[in-house]
N, C-alpha and C positions, 0 to 999 in steps of 0.2 A: 392310145388316148394321152393327150398332152396333159400335164399337171400344172403348167405355168399359170393359169388364171388362178389356181387355188392358192398358189404360194403369193401371188399378189394380193389376193383378199386377205391372207393370213398377215402378211406384212403390214398391211394398211390397218387392220384390227389392232395389232401390237402396238403400231405407231399412235394410234389414237390414245392409249394408255401410257405410253412412255413419255410422248410429248406433252406436257401438262402446261397450260397457262392459267394465270390467275383470272378468275371470273369476276369482273367489276360489275357485280349486280347485287341487289338487294331484295330480298323477299320479306314482306311485311308479316307480322305475326298472325293476321287474318286469313293468310293465303293458305296456310296448312289446315285450318278448319274448313275451308271452302273446298279444297281438293278432297278431303275426308268426305265432305258431304256428296261431292259429285260422283266419287266412286261408290260410296254407299248406296246413292239414289240409282246408279247404272246398274249395280249388281241386283238390288231389289227388283228392278223393273225387268231384268232377263229372269229372275226367278218366277215373277207374276206371269210373265209371257209363257213360260214353259208350263206353268200350273194350267192356265187356260187352254192351252193346247191339248195337253194331256186329258183334261176334263171334257174337252169337246171330243176328242177321239174315243174316250169311253163312253160318251152318250151315243155315239154312232152305233156301237155295239151292244148297247142295252136293250133290254126287251121292252116292246111298245107299253106293255101294261103296268110296268112299275113306276113309282113316283120317284122323283129324285129329291131326297132330303138331306 
């Protein structure tokens, strides 16, 4: 099995860290809070989705005569 592609990928990854250029970009102060809000909202929506899936799965196996409280 040839390892040539693995070496090429490794060299490309190392070159990304070694060859560094100045990024002439500006991030305004409000961008940090916006990024934080989007990450937090995404994580909370994933947790809510799993909660709903688990509750629906538990309702399938629940006895018919019991009430959901």
